[in-house]
N, C-alpha and C positions, 0 to 999 in steps of 0.2 A: 507456676511461682510457689514458694509455703501459703498457708495460710490457716485461720484459725475461726471454728462459726463456734458461735457459743450460743445455744437454746435451754428456755428452761423445760425439763423434762417430760410437762405436760402439751409441749406448745413446738408441733416445727413449723412452721406459721412464719413466728416474725422474728429473727436471729434475736439476740437483745446483747450483742457485740461480735465484731469481723474484723482485724485485719490482719494480710499483708507484709507485716511488721515483725523479723524476726529476734528483737526485743522483745518485743510486747508478746509474741507467741513462749516467748519463752520467760518469761513473769507469770504469764497466769497461770502456763501448766504445771512452772514451781509453788506456786500459791494452795496445788493442790498434789503435790509431792505426784508430779509429774518432772521427769530430765526428757530438756531438747536442747544442742546443740545443733552449733554444721562444724562442719567439719572438710575444710577446701581444702587441697591437696597439690602443688607443682605437676602432677604426675598427670599423663591426661591419660584418661581409663578407654577403652574402647571396648566394642565389639567383640570384637576379635582375639581378646587378651584372656586367660585362663584363669578358674576361682583360684588359684596358686597366683597368679603376675596380680591377680586381684584382693588377695589379703594382705601378699607382701607390700606394694602398694600403699597402703595404712599400717603401717606394721607399727607406724607409733602412736597415732592416734587408738594402736588395739588395744600394745602393752599397759597404755594407759588405763586405760578402762579394765582392762580384767584384772590389772595390781589391784586398784580402786577395789573395786569389787567383789572378783573372788571368780571368776567365770570360769568352768574350766574347761567349755565345746565351742570353739569361733567355729562356723560354716557359711558359708551359700548359700540364698533361697532366689532363682528366681524365675522372671516367668514372661516369653510374652506368647502377642495375636493369635499365634498359628500351634500355640499347644490344643491339640485334636483334646485335653478333659477340659482345658482352662473352667466353664458353664459350672463344671462341675465341683471345683475347685472352689469358683466367687462364691456356688453356694453354701458351700460347708461352713464359710464364715461370717457372714455375712448374719447369724442368731444373734445374739447378746450371749456373750460366755465369759468362765474364769481362766485361768489358771494355778495351780500353784509352785508359779518358780516368776521373776519375771520377766515379758514379751520385752524383748533388747534388737530393734533394728537400725542396722542400719543404711540411706537408700544410696548407692553405689550408680546409681542406673536411676531413671525413671519416673513411677508417683504412684499410691494408693492416700486414699485416708483413713484416718484410722477417726473410728466413734468411743471414747471415753464418760462413762454414762459414772459423775459421783455425785455424788450424794442430791437432791435436784437436778439436779443441770447434763448438757449433753456438752462431753466440745467436740467438737469434730473438728480431728487436724489434715491437711491437704498436704501430705509428707512425699516430697522431692529430691530431687540428688542430691550431693551431703546432707541429710536432716537425720539425723538422730534420735531416735526416742524412748525412752523405755516409759513399760506403762509397767505395773508391781504390782508382785504378786497378787491376786483374789482380787487385779477390780475390773471390773465390770465394763465389759468392749465388746466392738464388734470392727472390722475387715471389712474392705470392697476393694477387688483391684480391680474394679471395672470392667465393661462388656467384651473390651479388647484389652487383656491386660502388657504392660511392660512393665517388666524393674527388673536387679536386680540387687538382692540384699545381707546385705552382712547381719550374721545371722549372730548372737550370745548366749549362752546356757551354763547354770551352775548341774545341770539335767536334765538332759534332752530327757527324759520321760514324763517330768514333770508338764510336759510341756502340752501336755494334752489337755483338747479342752476339756472345762466343767459348763454341761447348757443351761440358762439357767429357768429356758422356759417363758422369762417377758417375751413379750412379742414388742418390744417397743423398738427395735430399729425397722417394721415394717412402716411406723410411723415419721420416719425422717428419709430426710432426700440422697439417691443411692446417686453412685460421684460414675457420673455417667459422661464424665474428661467434652 
């Protein structure tokens, strides 16, 4: 289930807010410039589907977002617990970083945890199937796919080269709970 937990950035012991209500998540995030939407379609998504079939299933939603934001490339990223490099991939994104372009993810299946460091707060967003999260460029954040990652996500880019992580060097991510499912 989707959820948001908000902390003061200097104290990961006591959350100042927690909600699993979609409207509350959307309202809190829109208040700090983050897009959160739910895309529910009638076509069931199955593990056997190709990436092309998944993109076709969501073509109306994808086309609307591309027209609105001008994204040039749309692809799919997937991770499963049997991936031999899952630990390396998890570690790569566990440190606070920014990108020179928006990080836009729509979860077709599975889940992951985004942590956004905005002003003096950390917003921990548990994203699940049907969740779209758009993190604006230069927003400090990190992502945890968990120790047994399972997700398929549609990614949107203006320039995939702009999606290179620029690490801040801050160890803030080490002070917040990991996503251990």
